N, C-alpha and C positions, 0 to 999 in steps of 0.2 A: 805075919806077912805084911810087907810094906804096901802102901797105896801108890799107884802110878800117878804121875802128874795130870795126865789127861782125865783119869777117873776123878781126881780131886776137883779139878776145875769144872768139869761137866756136872758133877753132882752138886757142887756149890752153886753154880748158875741155875741149874734146874730148880733147886729149892727156892732161890731168891726170885726166879722168874715167876714161880707160882704165886709168891706173896705179892710181887709188884703188879702182876697182871690182874690179880683179883681185885686189888685196889683201883687200878686204872679203869677196869671195865665198869665199875659202878659210878664213874664220874660222868655227869651229863654236861656237854659243852653248851655254852651260850652262843647260839648261832648269830652271825652277822647277816641280816637280811638285805643289807645293801649291796652285797656282792653277788655271787653266783646263785642260780637256782639250786634248790637244796636236796633234791631226791634222786639218787641213783638206784639202779636195779641190779641185784645179784641173781643170776640164773644158775641153778644147779642141774646138770644133766646126769642122771644116775642109771641109765640103762646100759649095762655092760656091753651089749651087742652093738651099740651105736657110739661108744666113746671114741673110737678111732676116727669116725666121720666127724664128730664134734671137734676133736683136736685138729684135724686137717683144716676144717672151715675156720676155726679160730685163728690158726696160724696164717692162712691164706688172706684173711681179712684183717689181720693184725688186731684181733680183739684182746681185751685185757684179762688174761687168764690168771685167776687168783690162786687156784689150787688144782692140782692134778694128782689123782690117786687111782689105784686099780678099780675103784668103785664109783668114782664120780669126777666130774670136771666142773669147777666153779668159774663163771665168767662174769665180770663186772661191766655194766654199761653206765656211763656217766650221765648226769642230768641232761646233757645236750643231745645224747643219742639213745636215751632210755626207751623212747617211744618209737624209734625207728624200726622198720621191718627187719627181721632177722635175715641173714644170708640164705639164699634158697636152699643151700645144702642142709640147713637146719629145720627147714619146714617140715612139719609132721613129726618132729622128734620131741617127746614130752620132757618137760622140765618144771621145776618149782621155782618160785620167785620170793625174794626178800627185798624190802625197801631199805636203802642205806642212806643215812643223813650225810650229805656231801658238802655241806656248807662250812666254810671256815669259821672258827670261833671269833668272837668279838674281843679284840685286844684292848686291855686297859691301858691307861697312860703309863709310860715307863718311869716308875718311881722305885726308889730303893725299898726292898722288903726284907726284913730280918727274920730268918728262921732259926729256931733253936736246933743246932745240929750237934749238940753235945751227946745226945743218945738217940737211939732209934727204936721204935716199938709201937705197939697199939696206942700207948698214951702220948706219944710224941712222933707224929707222922705228918706234920703240917706241910712239909714240902711235897711229900710223895702221894698226897691225896688228890692231886690233879696233874694234868700235863702243863708244860711250861714252854713259852717261846724262847728264842735264842738269848735275849737280853737277860731273862731270869736264870737260864742255865749258866750263863757267864758269871752272874752274881753268885750263884750257888757254888760254883767251882772256886771263885775267889774266897768266899766265906769258909768253905771246907778247909782250904789251905791255911787260912788265917786261924781257924779253930784248932787245927791239928798240924802245926808247922813241923813237928818232928816225924810225921808220917806221910805228909802230902806235899808233892812238888808239882807245880803247874808247868806244863811243857808247851812251848810254842812251836807248832809243827809247820807253820807257813801260812799261806793265804789261799783262799778259794778263788774260783773263776771270777766272782763278783767282788774280790778283795776283802772279804770277811776273814778275820783271824781264825785259824783252826787250832783249838786247844786240846790237850790231852792231860791226863793225870798219871803221876807216878806214885804208887802207894808202897811204901817199904819202911820198915823200922830202922834199918841200917842202910841208908842210901848209898854209902860207899862200899858196901860189902861186895866181895867178889865171889864168883862161882855159883851164885844162887840162880835157880830156875826162873825164867821170865815168862809171864802170861800177858799177852795182848788181848784185850777184849774190845771189840768194835761195835759201836752202836748202830744207828739206822743209816746204812748206806743208801737204802731206798727211802726217799724223803718222807713218804706217807706213813711209814711204820713207826709211829710215835712210841709205842710201848717198848721198842728196842732201845731207844734213847732213855726212856724212863727206867728201864731195867738196869742199864749201865749206870745211871746216877744212883739208883738205889743200892747196887752192889758196891760202888765206891764208898758210899755212906756206911753201909754195914761192915765193910772191911776195917774201917777205922774206929768203929764204935763197939761192935759186938763180936768181930771175928779178927781182932788185931793180932792174935797169936799166929795167924798165918803169915803176917808181915815179918815175923822173925825169920822165916825160912824161904819166903818167895817174894819176888818183885812182881807187882801187878801194874800194867800200863792200860789205862782205860780211855778210850776216845768216844765220848758220848754222842757227838754229832759229826761224823765224818763227811756228811753231805750237808754242810751248813747252809748253803744257798737254797738247795731244794727244800730243806726243812723250813726255812723262812718263808718260801713260797707256799707251802701248805697252810701256813697261818694267815697269809695275806690274800691269796688268790684261789688256789685250787687245793682242796683238802687231800685229794688223792694223787697229787703229782708224784712221779716215780723217780725221775732222773735228776742229775744235777742241773745247773742253769747256765752251762757253758755255751757260748756262741761258737758254733761249729764251722764258721767260715763266712766270708763276706756275701756270698750268695745262698747261704743255707736258708731253707724255708722253715726249719724247725730248731728248737733250742734243746740242748742237753744230750747227755749220753748216760747209759746205765753204768754207774761206777762199779757195780758188782761184776760186770763182764769186761772191764777195762784193765784188769790186772794182767800181768804179762805171761803167766804160766799157761800154756796151750791156748793163748788168745787166738781168736779167729773172727773173721768178718761175717761168717755165715752161720752164726749161732742159731739154735732152735728157739723160737719164741714160745713162752709157756710158763713164765714165772720161775720161782726158785727151784721147782721140782725138776725142771729141765735145764738148769743153768750149767753151761759149760760141758755137756756130755759130748762124747766123741761120735760124730755122725758118720765116721767110716766103719763102724762096727755094727754087727747085726744084733737084733733082739735087745735093743736098748730100752724100748718103751714097753709099758704094760699092755699095749694093744696095738694092732697094726695101724700104721700111718704112712702116707706117701711122702710126707714132708721131711722125713729124717735124712734123706739124701740130697736135699736142696742145697746147692752151693751158692745161691744168689746172695750177695751182700745184703745185710739187713737195711731196711728203709730207715733213713735218719729220723724220721718222725715216729718210729716205733718205740714202744716202751723199752724194748730189749736192745736198742742200738748200742753196739760196743765201741763205737768211735772209729776213727780212721786208722788207728794204730794203738798198741798197748801203752799204758801209762800216759795217754793223752790228757786225761783228767788231772788238773793240778791237785786235786784233793787226794786222789789215789796215788799220784807220784809223790807227794809230800809224805804221806803215811808210809809208803814203801821205802822211801829214803830213810825215814826214822827207824823203821823196823831193822834195816840192815846194819844199823849201829849197835844193836842190842847183842851182847856177847854170848848170852846163854839162853836164847829164846827157845822154849819148848812147845808152847801152845799159842795158836792164833785162833780166837773164837769170834765168829761173826754172828751177831744177834739178828734174828729175823722175826717176822710175826705172821700170824694166821695159819701157817702150815701145820702146827702142832706136831713137829718132828724134830729130831736131832739128826743132822746129816753129817757123817764123818768126813774127814779130809779126803783128798785124792779123788774128788767126785767128777772129774771131767769124763770119766768112762765108767760104764756099768759092767764092763767085761775085763778090766784090768785092775789088779789089786796090789797094794804095797805089801812089803814084807810083814809089816805089823798090823795087817788088816784085822786079824783075830783080836788083837789087844783093843784096837779101835772100836770094833763092834761090841766087845764085852764092856768097855767103859761106857759107850752110848747107851747100851741096854740098862746098865746100872743106874745111869743118870735118869733115863726115862722112867724106871721104876721109882726112884726117889721122887720125881715130880709127880707121878701118879699118887703116891702116898700123901704128899703135900697137898694136892688138890682133891684128895678123896675120890679118885677115879682112876681107871686103867686106861 
């Protein structure tokens, strides 16, 4: 029996995500004490009877929801507001706390660093043992293309809001081949999700060194830093910055929009705030959420200062617009995979609604389940 394209790419990325994230989690950043105060607070609310109240309060006060499940809600409080009193709706509700190091890393001087990219594995993992700022990622991309010219093509996708160049990689053994399935893999749309970019880079490296047989049949397009400005800002100023760095107008009081919510399909100005778990769901339908909430019918446009601000219109972000324009040129695209962090989940496509299903929903869930099982085996956990 043949393997479906979606099963292939999800299983592949699931395994590589396990390897990459395991390496990245063990790396300690050298904090820059000259910038922001360093400690944020993550509060986990785990009482199922009060989760609806917690979610309503978090949305009403635009709190930074990191994870939403049927069993708990995780809310992050930055160093600036970690000690502030909780909203009155949350008074008396029990929670646990964890301290989060929020200080940006200390950047070394920008000098050329050579990595041995000829192979990848436990004995040669010099690049992937740490996170990297934009200039090192650009050097890695250039060196990968130089080391494997027959497999790697650097793609210039356009420029960001702050005029940084946006790069992608095409990985293929026969770049001129026709009719082959295309896979687009997007790194960290949300700037703070460093391991998404690290995973994209690891995947690109693995495909040309140890999985090159796949390049005989498929074309892979990998965009490691689709939010290049926001990613730079997480290294320079605010480790947990989320949006891009776009100026939203001459009188705008806040900077940036959520690039994940700026894509055109089912775009709306009144998205529900709540992290990736609630991204783009249809607020016109019932029983969308795992618990009762009064905010699911709110049609008020999102505050431009919110993490979840979708912009004034779809494709307003130059980064999203550039990537979308590139994708439309691909003749046989079968899979678009967006890498995220922290949630520990695989979210199938067509996720703007929890009550409407595409015709191939069963295939999607089967593929996602298989990939989740592969990742569980890789990480020795379920």
